[in-house]
N, C-alpha and C positions, 0 to 999 in steps of 0.2 A: 363565217363572214366570206365574204366574196374576195377571190383573188385581184388586184390591180390588173390584169389582163381581161376579167370578166367584165369589172366596171368598164374599163373603156370600149369592151363591144357592145353593151348597152348603152352606154353613152352615146356612140356613134349611130344606133336606131333611135335614139331620141332625134338627134338630128338630123335623120333621113326625112321622119315623122314632119318635122319643122319645114323643111324643102317642100314637100307636097303640100302644105299649107299655103304655098305662094300662089297659087292659080284658082282659078273658079271653074266650075264644071258648065258645061253651055247651058244646061237647063236653069244655073244659078243665074245667069248673066242675065237670061230671058227673064226669070222669075222676079227679078228686082224692079223690071218695067212697070206692071200694073202697080205696085208701092207705090210708085213716084204720081203715080196718077189717081190712087185712093187718099194721098194726102190730100188733094183739093177738094175730096167732096166727104170727109170724115165728117160726122157729125161732130160739133162743139164739146160735148159731154166726154165724149168718148176721149179726143184730144186731151181735156185737162185731167181723165182719169189716167191716162197713162203718162202725162206729166208729172205726176204726184209720184214716179219713179224717179225723178231727180230729188226730191224729199227725202223720200226711204234711203235712198243709196248713199246721201249726203247725211244722214243719221249714222248709217253704219258705218262709213269710212272713221267719222269721227270718235263712235262710242261704241260700235256694236251691236247697239241698240238690243232689239228683240231677238234679233238673228243670232248672236253670238253663240257660237256651239261652246260645250262644255268639254277641259279635258278628260274628264269623267268618261266620256264615253268611250276613251280606247279601252274600258273593259270590255264592251262588248263587240270590239272590231278583233281584239284577239284573247277571245273566252279562254284559252288552254294556257296562254302564254304568260300569265302572271305578270300583266304588264300594265302599271299605275300610275308611270308617269311618261313626260316625252322621254325622258334619259333614258327609261327602259327600253327605248326602241333601239338604242343603240347596239343592242346584242341580237337584234335580226337581220336577217339576209333583206335586199330589195324586192328579190322574188316574195318572200312571205308578205311584204308589203304591200305587193301587186296586186297579191290574192286577196287579202282585206280590202283593197279599193274597188277590186273587181266585184266582189259581193255586194258591196257598198251601192255602186253603180246600177248593179240589177234590181236591187230592192227599189232605188229611186226612180228608176224608169219606171218600173210597176206602179208606185206611188204616184207620179207624174200623169201615166195613161189614165188611172182611175180618175184622179182629179180631173184632168182636163175633158173626160167624159162627161163626169157629172156637172161638172160648171158649163160645158158646152150645151146641154141641154135646153137650156134656156133661151140660148142666142144672146141676142144684145141685152136681155135682161139681167144674164147673170155673167158677162164678160168682166163686168167692173169688181167682180169678187176674183174671179180668175187671174188677173193681172197681178196683184201682190201676192196670191198663193203662188204662182209659177216664180217670181221673182225669190220670195222666201226661201222655196225649193231649191233652186240654183244657188243662193249663197249658203246655205246649209251644207249641199254638196259639196261644194269648193272647200269650205271650212273644214268637214270632216275629212277629206281628202287631205288636206294639208296635215291635219292631227296625224292621221295613219302614216305620212311620211317624215313625221317628226317636227313638224313648224306649228308653232303657236297662233292660233289667229287672234289670241289678245293683243299680240305687239300689232300696232296699228300699220307698222309695213307692209305685215302680210294682208292684212285687210285693204288696203291700197293694190296690193299686189291680185288680190282676188277681183276687184274691180276692174284691173287691167285686163285679165285673161276675159271677164263677160265681153269689154270692148273688143277683144282681138277674135273671138268667135262670132262677133257681127260685122266685123271690118273687112273691106276690098282689099284687093291685091296689094297696094301701097300702103292701106293702113296696116295691113299684116307685117310686113315687113319693116314699120316703123316700131310698131308695140315689139316684135321679137328683141328688136336691138335693144329697146328701153328694160323689158323684162330680164335680157341677160346682163344687164348691169346692177340689178338689185340687190347681187350679194359681193360686188366689186370691192377690191381692196383699195382699191384708188379712191379715197376720201371725196376727190374733188366730183370724181364722177357720180359717187352714190349720192351725193346730196344736190346734185343735177337731175338725175332720175327722178330721187323721191320729189323734189320740185316739181317736176312735169307730171308725176302721178299724182300729185294734191289738185292740180288742176281736173278734178274729178267731173266737176260740169262738161267738160268736153270730151271726157269719158265717155259718160253714161247717154251724151245726145243721140250716137249712133244705136248703142243699144235700146235706148226706149223707141226709136223708130222701126229698126229691127222688128222688135217683138210686138209692138203696138200695131202696125200695119197689118204683121202676121194674124192677129189677133181678129180682125176684120172678118176674117173667114168662118170665125165660129158667131157673126152676127143673124145668122139663119137658126131660128130654131129648128130642134130635132138633128138638123143637117149639122149643127155644131158638136153635136155628140162624136161624131166621127173626127170631124177637125178637130176638135179639142184634144181627143184621144193622142191623134199622130204626131199634132204640134206641139203638146208637152211634152211628149214621149223623145221626139228627135229633139228640142230643145235641151232638154235635161241630159239627154246622152250625148250632144255635141260638148255640152259646158263639161260633163265628167270625163269625156275624152283628153279634152285641152287640159286640164285641171291636173289630170293623171300625169300626161307626159312631162308638163311643166315642174311638176313639183316633183315626179322619179327625176327628170335631169339634175333638179336640183341637189338631191340625195346623193346623187350619184358622183357630181361634181365634187362635195363635201366629203366623201368616203376618199374619191383618188386623189385630192388635198390631203388629206391626213398621212396615206401611204406615203407620198411625196415628203413629207415632212419628217415622217417616221427615216426615210431614208438618208436626210440631209445629216 
């Protein structure tokens, strides 16, 4: 296990990453302009298909639905560690958890690349298939990252947390700052603050509107047959990569905080 000093060092690295998320690159700012214009000319049936994400995520928040990952998957993430339950993860270091998540991320990015390329070949005719598939891949990736760090996605709080991470990746500067504050309170010892953040998280429809637009209008680049092969592969790979990076950093920080608190309680 790590020492308290090592954990504090890693915690500062997580804080540095969060601060780096507070700004947008110049090309990202420019890149948002076409999406606002495309919103006005997007075919109705595409808008309706993208809008289905609201219903999909609503079901996920409430029950996990068809997206819910199994704790049994721990065996595949830690094949030589004899890990069968989340409690067993207490004997592993954060570095070992990081390795498991890195392997998971590499695998999911490859899967997303193939998925985006295959559904992008048909352009507008197959994009309706790709949207729910990408959402499923992102949710599964975040849930599996949660499991790797010892958090149970069967817990509704974790599913709300995961949806909030989806929003974070799609948010603008102001939105990111607000979401960071909300995410930091999810494990707060202050019961009143905790109730407040859970209440905010349960307004999931507002959460996914930004996510829906971000994904939906990007997908318009896949509407051209054949050319959608390249766009689909790139967009899906980058989308899953961004989600995995954010998920890893947020859950990693929560695990580090959890262990730092454990050290402090031992010293009392």
